[in-house]
N, C-alpha and C positions, 0 to 999 in steps of 0.2 A: 547362557547358551540357548539359542533357539534352534529347534530342529525343523526341518522342512515341513510345510503343511501337506495336507493330502493332495495328490495329483488329481486334477479334474477327472471325474469318472469316465470310463470308456463304456460306450453302449455297444453291446454285441448283438442286440436285437433279441436276446434271450433273457427274460427277467431273472432267472435263477443264476445264470452266469454273471449278469450285471451285479446282482446282490453279492455273489462270491467275490467279485472284483472289489466292491466297496469294503467288504469284510477284510480282504487281504490288505487294503490300504490302511485300515485302522490297525491291523495287527502289525504291519510294517512300522508305523509310527510308534506303537507301543513297544515293540521289540527294540527299536533304536533308542527310545527313551530309557528303557530298562538297562540296555547295554551301557549307555552314558552314565547312569546312576551307579551301576555295579563297578565300572572301571574307576570312577571317581572314588567310590567307597574303598576299593582295594588299594588305590594309591595312597589314601590317607591312613590306612592301618599301620600300626607300629612296626609290623614285620616286613613290610614292603613286598609282599607276595602279590603277583599279578592275578587278575581275575581268572584267567585261563588256568592258572595253577590251583586256585581255589576250587574251580569246577572239578578237578581230579580228586581233591580232598573230599568234596561233597559226595562224589560217587563212591569213594572208598568207605565213607561212613555209612552211607545208605545201603551199600552192597556187602559190606564186611570185607575181611581180608581177601585179596585176590592177586593173581598174577598180573604182570604188566600188560600182557596180551588181552586179558579179560577186561582190565581197566580201560585200555585204549578202545576196545570194542564198545564198552558202555558209553563212551563219549563220541563214538563214530569216527575215531582217528586210527592211524597206523601206530603200532608200538614205537617205532623209531621217532615219530613226531612228538611223543610225550616224554621221551627219556630225559630230556634236559629239565622239564618241569618236575618230574618225579625226583630227580637229583636235587633240585631246589627244595622240595618239600622235606626230603631226608636231611639235607644240610641244615635246615631251619628247625628241625626237631618236630615236624608235624606228622611225619611218617617214618616208619622203620621197615627194614627188610628182614624177613625171617625165613628160615628154611620151611618149605611147604611140608606140612605134616603127612600128606599123602605121597610125596615124592621128595625126599631130602635133597635131591640134586637141584630142584627148582626153588625159586624165591617167590614169596608172597609179600605183598605190600600191606602194612597194617598202620592204621591211624593211631597216633599216640594220644595221650591225655591232652597234650598241648594242641594237637590237631583238632580234637573234638571240641575243645574250648574255643578255638578260632572259628570253627564251624558254627558253634552255638552263637557266638557273638555276631558273626556276619549275617546269620539267618535272623536273629533278633533285630538287627539294624534294618534289614530289608523289610521285615514284617511291620516294624514300627513306622517306616516310611509309607508303606501301603495303607496302614491303618489311618495315618494322617490324611492321606489323599481322599480316602472314602469316608472320613469322619462326618461330613455333612450329609451323606447319603442316608436314605431310608434303609434300615437293616434288611428288610425283605429284598431290596434291590441288590445289596451286596451279596446276600445269600444266593439269589438267583443268578447273578453274574458268576459267582464262584462255581455254582453247579454247571452252568453252560460252558464256561472256559475249561472246567475239568472234563466235560464230555467232548469238547472240541479237541483237547489235548489227547485224550484216549483214542478218539477216532483217527486223529492224525498219525499217532504212533502205530495203530493197527494198519493203516493204509501205507505206511512207509515202505515195506518191502515191494508192494505193487508199484508204487510211485518210482522207486529207485530202479526197478526193472524197466519201467516205461522210459525213464530218462536214458538209461544205458542203451535201450533199443532205438532211441531217437524219436519215440512216439510223442506227439504233442498232447495226447490224452491217455491217461493210464488205462482207460477202458479199451483202447486199441490193442493192448498186449494181453488182456485177460479174456478175450473172446475165443 
């Protein structure tokens, strides 16, 4: 399977904006490539759970037991959107529903040992693939890329509320809503 190449760069007449556009094109190709790999890996797993369902499992393991509403918020979705996926995780034994210790009327979702093992296996598979891709790289380059991508991810997460507000307001530039 071949993914589309980069779209020819757009020149905005602003070197910083042009560079951001080039970065976005690379991130788009990387994101599409990773999505293709993750989808294929999930389809080949013995349990048949989709990648979108694994994402919920990963968030439960990282965040610990949580209510459906909190899980949905952690992945940026509405609780009604994830209910079928949660049901699938429960049916397959990756997640259990327990009474909330703080409010016995509420339910919290808890990853099971099987769920944690699935998470470990999928994460190792992903990490081995990445290690294979960067195997010929100089270690310093891999460390620097890791540092820079981590910084970009953190900055993107920090900017997310402002960006979402700008999008909701119809602003083309998040700066337009923060002034």
